[in-house]
C-alpha positions, 0 to 999 in steps of 0.5 A: 465960873467954869468959863473963867477957869478955862480962860485962866488956863488958856492965858496961863498956857499962852504965858508959858508958851511965850516964856519958853519962846523967849528962853529959846531965842535967848539960848540960841546965840549962847549955844552958837557962841559956845560951839564957836569957842569950842572949835577955836580952843580945839584948833589952838590946842592942836596947833600947840601940840603940833608946835611941840612935836615939830620943835622937839623933832627939829632939836633932834635933827639939828643935834646930828640926826640930820645926817641920816636924812636924804636931800630933798623933801620927804615925809617925816615919821613921828613916833611921839604918842602926842601925835595921836591928839592931832587931826589927820595931816602930815609931817614933811622934812626938807633938807637942802645941804645943812638947811632943814625945814620941818613942817606939819600940815593938817589935811583939812583947814580949821585945825590950827594951821600949818606949823613950820620950823627952819634951822641950819644944822651944825 
């Protein structure tokens, strides 16, 4: 009887070990998928923030602020608090006559990508 109980305990432990292994194997793809989805959503959010900032600043520039910008390509300072939600990157304004090009470029890839807007000033 004693040998039977120890054998039952051994079988029960083996069953538990197999069940835990099956759960671990099933959870691995789910966790990888979750992390991939989280990274993609963060990239979309950062791109949306960059688009809002670039669009808003381009409206200001086209409305008349472009006259204060020098010809050529220059860094463009952004004062909006929403810029804190962006990863490290830079805003660049290029002016060629009345043609304006404002772009945001992240320092590293995988952060929503470059956002570019071009317009002709009035």
